[in-house]
KETORLUM-492032 format. One record per residue: residue in one letter; x, y, z of N, C-alpha, C in turn. Coordinates in nm, 2 decimals. Layout:
# KETORLUM-492032
kollo lumfi: A; n.X: X; n.Y: Y; n.Z: Z; ca.X: X; ca.Y: Y; ca.Z: Z; c.X: X; c.Y: Y; c.Z: Z
...
# end
This chain:
# KETORLUM-492032
kollo lumfi: M; n.X: 0.08; n.Y: -1.73; n.Z: 0.36; ca.X: 0.00; ca.Y: -1.64; ca.Z: 0.45; c.X: 0.03; c.Y: -1.50; c.Z: 0.42
kollo lumfi: A; n.X: -0.07; n.Y: -1.42; n.Z: 0.40; ca.X: -0.05; ca.Y: -1.27; ca.Z: 0.37; c.X: -0.01; c.Y: -1.20; c.Z: 0.50
kollo lumfi: E; n.X: 0.09; n.Y: -1.11; n.Z: 0.48; ca.X: 0.13; ca.Y: -1.03; ca.Z: 0.59; c.X: 0.04; c.Y: -0.91; c.Z: 0.61
kollo lumfi: E; n.X: 0.01; n.Y: -0.88; n.Z: 0.74; ca.X: -0.08; ca.Y: -0.77; ca.Z: 0.77; c.X: -0.03; c.Y: -0.64; c.Z: 0.73
kollo lumfi: I; n.X: -0.11; n.Y: -0.56; n.Z: 0.67; ca.X: -0.08; ca.Y: -0.42; ca.Z: 0.63; c.X: -0.09; c.Y: -0.33; c.Z: 0.75
kollo lumfi: Q; n.X: 0.00; n.Y: -0.23; n.Z: 0.77; ca.X: 0.00; ca.Y: -0.14; ca.Z: 0.88; c.X: 0.03; c.Y: 0.00; c.Z: 0.84
kollo lumfi: L; n.X: 0.00; n.Y: 0.09; n.Z: 0.93; ca.X: 0.03; ca.Y: 0.23; ca.Z: 0.90; c.X: 0.18; c.Y: 0.25; c.Z: 0.86
kollo lumfi: L; n.X: 0.20; n.Y: 0.34; n.Z: 0.77; ca.X: 0.33; ca.Y: 0.38; ca.Z: 0.71; c.X: 0.39; c.Y: 0.27; c.Z: 0.61
kollo lumfi: D; n.X: 0.31; n.Y: 0.16; n.Z: 0.59; ca.X: 0.36; ca.Y: 0.07; ca.Z: 0.49; c.X: 0.35; c.Y: 0.13; c.Z: 0.35
kollo lumfi: V; n.X: 0.43; n.Y: 0.09; n.Z: 0.26; ca.X: 0.43; ca.Y: 0.14; ca.Z: 0.12; c.X: 0.36; c.Y: 0.03; c.Z: 0.04
kollo lumfi: V; n.X: 0.26; n.Y: 0.07; n.Z: -0.03; ca.X: 0.18; ca.Y: -0.03; ca.Z: -0.11; c.X: 0.16; c.Y: 0.01; c.Z: -0.25
kollo lumfi: A; n.X: 0.13; n.Y: -0.08; n.Z: -0.34; ca.X: 0.09; ca.Y: -0.05; ca.Z: -0.48; c.X: -0.05; c.Y: -0.09; c.Z: -0.49
kollo lumfi: L; n.X: -0.12; n.Y: -0.02; n.Z: -0.58; ca.X: -0.26; ca.Y: -0.05; ca.Z: -0.61; c.X: -0.27; c.Y: -0.17; c.Z: -0.69
kollo lumfi: T; n.X: -0.37; n.Y: -0.26; n.Z: -0.66; ca.X: -0.39; ca.Y: -0.38; ca.Z: -0.74; c.X: -0.50; c.Y: -0.36; c.Z: -0.85
kollo lumfi: N; n.X: -0.56; n.Y: -0.25; n.Z: -0.84; ca.X: -0.66; ca.Y: -0.22; ca.Z: -0.94; c.X: -0.68; c.Y: -0.06; c.Z: -0.96
kollo lumfi: D; n.X: -0.74; n.Y: -0.02; n.Z: -1.06; ca.X: -0.76; ca.Y: 0.12; ca.Z: -1.09; c.X: -0.86; c.Y: 0.18; c.Z: -0.99
kollo lumfi: V; n.X: -0.84; n.Y: 0.30; n.Z: -0.95; ca.X: -0.94; ca.Y: 0.38; ca.Z: -0.87; c.X: -0.96; c.Y: 0.51; c.Z: -0.94
kollo lumfi: P; n.X: -1.04; n.Y: 0.50; n.Z: -1.05; ca.X: -1.05; ca.Y: 0.62; ca.Z: -1.14; c.X: -1.12; c.Y: 0.74; c.Z: -1.08
kollo lumfi: E; n.X: -1.20; n.Y: 0.72; n.Z: -0.98; ca.X: -1.27; ca.Y: 0.84; ca.Z: -0.92; c.X: -1.17; c.Y: 0.93; c.Z: -0.84
kollo lumfi: H; n.X: -1.04; n.Y: 0.87; n.Z: -0.82; ca.X: -0.94; ca.Y: 0.95; ca.Z: -0.76; c.X: -0.82; c.Y: 0.97; c.Z: -0.86
kollo lumfi: G; n.X: -0.84; n.Y: 0.93; n.Z: -0.98; ca.X: -0.73; ca.Y: 0.95; ca.Z: -1.08; c.X: -0.62; c.Y: 0.86; c.Z: -1.06
kollo lumfi: L; n.X: -0.64; n.Y: 0.74; n.Z: -1.00; ca.X: -0.53; ca.Y: 0.65; ca.Z: -0.97; c.X: -0.55; c.Y: 0.52; c.Z: -1.05
kollo lumfi: Y; n.X: -0.43; n.Y: 0.46; n.Z: -1.08; ca.X: -0.44; ca.Y: 0.34; ca.Z: -1.16; c.X: -0.35; c.Y: 0.23; c.Z: -1.10
kollo lumfi: R; n.X: -0.38; n.Y: 0.11; n.Z: -1.14; ca.X: -0.31; ca.Y: -0.01; ca.Z: -1.09; c.X: -0.16; c.Y: 0.01; c.Z: -1.10
kollo lumfi: G; n.X: -0.09; n.Y: -0.02; n.Z: -0.99; ca.X: 0.05; ca.Y: -0.01; ca.Z: -0.99; c.X: 0.11; c.Y: 0.12; c.Z: -0.93
kollo lumfi: Q; n.X: 0.02; n.Y: 0.22; n.Z: -0.91; ca.X: 0.07; ca.Y: 0.34; ca.Z: -0.85; c.X: 0.10; c.Y: 0.31; c.Z: -0.70
kollo lumfi: V; n.X: 0.20; n.Y: 0.38; n.Z: -0.65; ca.X: 0.26; ca.Y: 0.35; ca.Z: -0.52; c.X: 0.22; c.Y: 0.46; c.Z: -0.42
kollo lumfi: G; n.X: 0.18; n.Y: 0.42; n.Z: -0.30; ca.X: 0.15; ca.Y: 0.52; ca.Z: -0.20; c.X: 0.18; c.Y: 0.47; c.Z: -0.06
kollo lumfi: T; n.X: 0.16; n.Y: 0.55; n.Z: 0.04; ca.X: 0.20; ca.Y: 0.52; ca.Z: 0.18; c.X: 0.07; c.Y: 0.53; c.Z: 0.26
kollo lumfi: L; n.X: 0.04; n.Y: 0.43; n.Z: 0.35; ca.X: -0.07; ca.Y: 0.43; ca.Z: 0.43; c.X: -0.05; c.Y: 0.53; c.Z: 0.55
kollo lumfi: V; n.X: -0.13; n.Y: 0.64; n.Z: 0.56; ca.X: -0.10; ca.Y: 0.75; ca.Z: 0.65; c.X: -0.20; c.Y: 0.76; c.Z: 0.76
kollo lumfi: E; n.X: -0.32; n.Y: 0.69; n.Z: 0.75; ca.X: -0.42; ca.Y: 0.70; ca.Z: 0.85; c.X: -0.52; c.Y: 0.59; c.Z: 0.84
kollo lumfi: E; n.X: -0.56; n.Y: 0.52; n.Z: 0.95; ca.X: -0.66; ca.Y: 0.42; ca.Z: 0.94; c.X: -0.80; c.Y: 0.49; c.Z: 0.96
kollo lumfi: L; n.X: -0.88; n.Y: 0.47; n.Z: 0.86; ca.X: -1.01; ca.Y: 0.54; ca.Z: 0.85; c.X: -1.12; c.Y: 0.45; c.Z: 0.91
kollo lumfi: A; n.X: -1.11; n.Y: 0.32; n.Z: 0.89; ca.X: -1.20; ca.Y: 0.22; ca.Z: 0.94; c.X: -1.13; c.Y: 0.08; c.Z: 0.93
kollo lumfi: P; n.X: -1.19; n.Y: -0.02; n.Z: 0.99; ca.X: -1.12; ca.Y: -0.15; ca.Z: 0.97; c.X: -1.10; c.Y: -0.18; c.Z: 0.83
kollo lumfi: D; n.X: -0.97; n.Y: -0.21; n.Z: 0.79; ca.X: -0.93; ca.Y: -0.24; ca.Z: 0.66; c.X: -0.94; c.Y: -0.13; c.Z: 0.56
kollo lumfi: V; n.X: -0.96; n.Y: -0.01; n.Z: 0.60; ca.X: -0.96; ca.Y: 0.11; ca.Z: 0.51; c.X: -0.86; c.Y: 0.21; c.Z: 0.56
kollo lumfi: Y; n.X: -0.77; n.Y: 0.25; n.Z: 0.47; ca.X: -0.67; ca.Y: 0.35; ca.Z: 0.50; c.X: -0.67; c.Y: 0.47; c.Z: 0.41
kollo lumfi: E; n.X: -0.63; n.Y: 0.58; n.Z: 0.46; ca.X: -0.60; ca.Y: 0.70; ca.Z: 0.38; c.X: -0.46; c.Y: 0.67; c.Z: 0.32
kollo lumfi: V; n.X: -0.45; n.Y: 0.68; n.Z: 0.19; ca.X: -0.32; ca.Y: 0.65; ca.Z: 0.13; c.X: -0.27; c.Y: 0.78; c.Z: 0.06
kollo lumfi: D; n.X: -0.15; n.Y: 0.81; n.Z: 0.09; ca.X: -0.09; ca.Y: 0.93; ca.Z: 0.03; c.X: 0.00; c.Y: 0.89; c.Z: -0.09
kollo lumfi: F; n.X: -0.04; n.Y: 0.94; n.Z: -0.21; ca.X: 0.03; ca.Y: 0.92; ca.Z: -0.33; c.X: 0.11; c.Y: 1.04; c.Z: -0.36
kollo lumfi: S; n.X: 0.25; n.Y: 1.02; n.Z: -0.37; ca.X: 0.34; ca.Y: 1.14; ca.Z: -0.39; c.X: 0.42; c.Y: 1.12; c.Z: -0.51
kollo lumfi: D; n.X: 0.47; n.Y: 1.23; n.Z: -0.57; ca.X: 0.56; ca.Y: 1.22; ca.Z: -0.68; c.X: 0.70; c.Y: 1.20; c.Z: -0.63
kollo lumfi: T; n.X: 0.80; n.Y: 1.19; n.Z: -0.72; ca.X: 0.94; ca.Y: 1.16; ca.Z: -0.68; c.X: 1.00; c.Y: 1.28; c.Z: -0.60
kollo lumfi: N; n.X: 0.93; n.Y: 1.40; n.Z: -0.60; ca.X: 0.98; ca.Y: 1.51; ca.Z: -0.52; c.X: 0.91; c.Y: 1.52; c.Z: -0.39
kollo lumfi: G; n.X: 0.83; n.Y: 1.42; n.Z: -0.36; ca.X: 0.76; ca.Y: 1.41; ca.Z: -0.23; c.X: 0.63; c.Y: 1.50; c.Z: -0.22
kollo lumfi: R; n.X: 0.59; n.Y: 1.55; n.Z: -0.33; ca.X: 0.46; ca.Y: 1.63; ca.Z: -0.34; c.X: 0.35; c.Y: 1.54; c.Z: -0.36
kollo lumfi: T; n.X: 0.25; n.Y: 1.55; n.Z: -0.27; ca.X: 0.13; ca.Y: 1.47; ca.Z: -0.27; c.X: 0.05; c.Y: 1.51; c.Z: -0.40
kollo lumfi: Y; n.X: 0.01; n.Y: 1.41; n.Z: -0.48; ca.X: -0.08; ca.Y: 1.43; ca.Z: -0.59; c.X: -0.22; c.Y: 1.37; c.Z: -0.57
kollo lumfi: A; n.X: -0.23; n.Y: 1.28; n.Z: -0.47; ca.X: -0.36; ca.Y: 1.23; ca.Z: -0.44; c.X: -0.36; c.Y: 1.17; c.Z: -0.30
kollo lumfi: L; n.X: -0.47; n.Y: 1.19; n.Z: -0.23; ca.X: -0.50; ca.Y: 1.13; ca.Z: -0.10; c.X: -0.63; c.Y: 1.06; c.Z: -0.12
kollo lumfi: A; n.X: -0.64; n.Y: 0.93; n.Z: -0.09; ca.X: -0.76; ca.Y: 0.85; ca.Z: -0.12; c.X: -0.78; c.Y: 0.74; c.Z: -0.01
kollo lumfi: P; n.X: -0.91; n.Y: 0.72; n.Z: 0.02; ca.X: -0.94; ca.Y: 0.60; ca.Z: 0.11; c.X: -0.93; c.Y: 0.48; c.Z: 0.02
kollo lumfi: I; n.X: -0.85; n.Y: 0.38; n.Z: 0.07; ca.X: -0.82; ca.Y: 0.26; ca.Z: -0.01; c.X: -0.84; c.Y: 0.14; c.Z: 0.09
kollo lumfi: H; n.X: -0.92; n.Y: 0.04; n.Z: 0.04; ca.X: -0.94; ca.Y: -0.08; ca.Z: 0.12; c.X: -0.81; c.Y: -0.17; c.Z: 0.10
kollo lumfi: V; n.X: -0.78; n.Y: -0.25; n.Z: 0.20; ca.X: -0.66; ca.Y: -0.33; ca.Z: 0.20; c.X: -0.67; c.Y: -0.43; c.Z: 0.08
kollo lumfi: S; n.X: -0.79; n.Y: -0.47; n.Z: 0.04; ca.X: -0.80; ca.Y: -0.56; ca.Z: -0.07; c.X: -0.75; c.Y: -0.50; c.Z: -0.20
kollo lumfi: Q; n.X: -0.73; n.Y: -0.37; n.Z: -0.21; ca.X: -0.68; ca.Y: -0.30; ca.Z: -0.33; c.X: -0.53; c.Y: -0.28; c.Z: -0.32
kollo lumfi: C; n.X: -0.47; n.Y: -0.33; n.Z: -0.22; ca.X: -0.32; ca.Y: -0.30; ca.Z: -0.19; c.X: -0.24; c.Y: -0.42; c.Z: -0.20
kollo lumfi: L; n.X: -0.12; n.Y: -0.40; n.Z: -0.24; ca.X: -0.01; ca.Y: -0.50; ca.Z: -0.23; c.X: 0.10; c.Y: -0.44; c.Z: -0.16
kollo lumfi: K; n.X: 0.13; n.Y: -0.49; n.Z: -0.04; ca.X: 0.24; ca.Y: -0.44; ca.Z: 0.04; c.X: 0.37; c.Y: -0.46; c.Z: -0.03
kollo lumfi: L; n.X: 0.46; n.Y: -0.35; n.Z: -0.04; ca.X: 0.58; ca.Y: -0.36; ca.Z: -0.11; c.X: 0.69; c.Y: -0.39; c.Z: 0.00
kollo lumfi: H; n.X: 0.79; n.Y: -0.47; n.Z: -0.04; ca.X: 0.90; ca.Y: -0.51; ca.Z: 0.04; c.X: 1.03; c.Y: -0.46; c.Z: -0.02
kollo lumfi: F; n.X: 1.12; n.Y: -0.40; n.Z: 0.06; ca.X: 1.24; ca.Y: -0.34; ca.Z: 0.01; c.X: 1.36; c.Y: -0.43; c.Z: 0.06
kollo lumfi: H; n.X: 1.34; n.Y: -0.54; n.Z: 0.13; ca.X: 1.45; ca.Y: -0.62; ca.Z: 0.18; c.X: 1.40; c.Y: -0.77; c.Z: 0.15
kollo lumfi: P; n.X: 1.49; n.Y: -0.86; n.Z: 0.13; ca.X: 1.45; ca.Y: -1.00; ca.Z: 0.12; c.X: 1.39; c.Y: -1.05; c.Z: 0.24
kollo lumfi: A; n.X: 1.30; n.Y: -1.15; n.Z: 0.23; ca.X: 1.24; ca.Y: -1.21; ca.Z: 0.34; c.X: 1.34; c.Y: -1.30; c.Z: 0.42
kollo lumfi: P; n.X: 1.33; n.Y: -1.30; n.Z: 0.55; ca.X: 1.43; ca.Y: -1.39; ca.Z: 0.62; c.X: 1.41; c.Y: -1.53; c.Z: 0.58
kollo lumfi: A; n.X: 1.52; n.Y: -1.60; n.Z: 0.58; ca.X: 1.52; ca.Y: -1.75; ca.Z: 0.55; c.X: 1.45; c.Y: -1.82; c.Z: 0.66
kollo lumfi: T; n.X: 1.37; n.Y: -1.92; n.Z: 0.61; ca.X: 1.30; ca.Y: -2.00; ca.Z: 0.71; c.X: 1.38; c.Y: -2.13; c.Z: 0.73
kollo lumfi: P; n.X: 1.39; n.Y: -2.17; n.Z: 0.86; ca.X: 1.47; ca.Y: -2.29; ca.Z: 0.89; c.X: 1.42; c.Y: -2.42; c.Z: 0.81
kollo lumfi: S; n.X: 1.51; n.Y: -2.50; n.Z: 0.77; ca.X: 1.47; ca.Y: -2.62; ca.Z: 0.70; c.X: 1.42; c.Y: -2.72; c.Z: 0.80
kollo lumfi: T; n.X: 1.32; n.Y: -2.80; n.Z: 0.76; ca.X: 1.27; ca.Y: -2.90; ca.Z: 0.85; c.X: 1.31; c.Y: -3.04; c.Z: 0.81
kollo lumfi: S; n.X: 1.43; n.Y: -3.06; n.Z: 0.75; ca.X: 1.47; ca.Y: -3.19; ca.Z: 0.70; c.X: 1.55; c.Y: -3.26; c.Z: 0.81
# end
């Protein structure tokens, strides 16, 4: 089951968005909900400077995780 994407989540693009100069794999942060399942995503460089702000549909995002998922209890 897919985890719901929320504001301030860090995501990677799953496809190119050439009209905004963005390509699959670029990483951004969801900063504002524009419509159901559409977020303004802030793409910043390693110095924290924004190089693109773009409306991105959740279907174009892969939520990134920085910690391992909690273990699920065994049902044996």
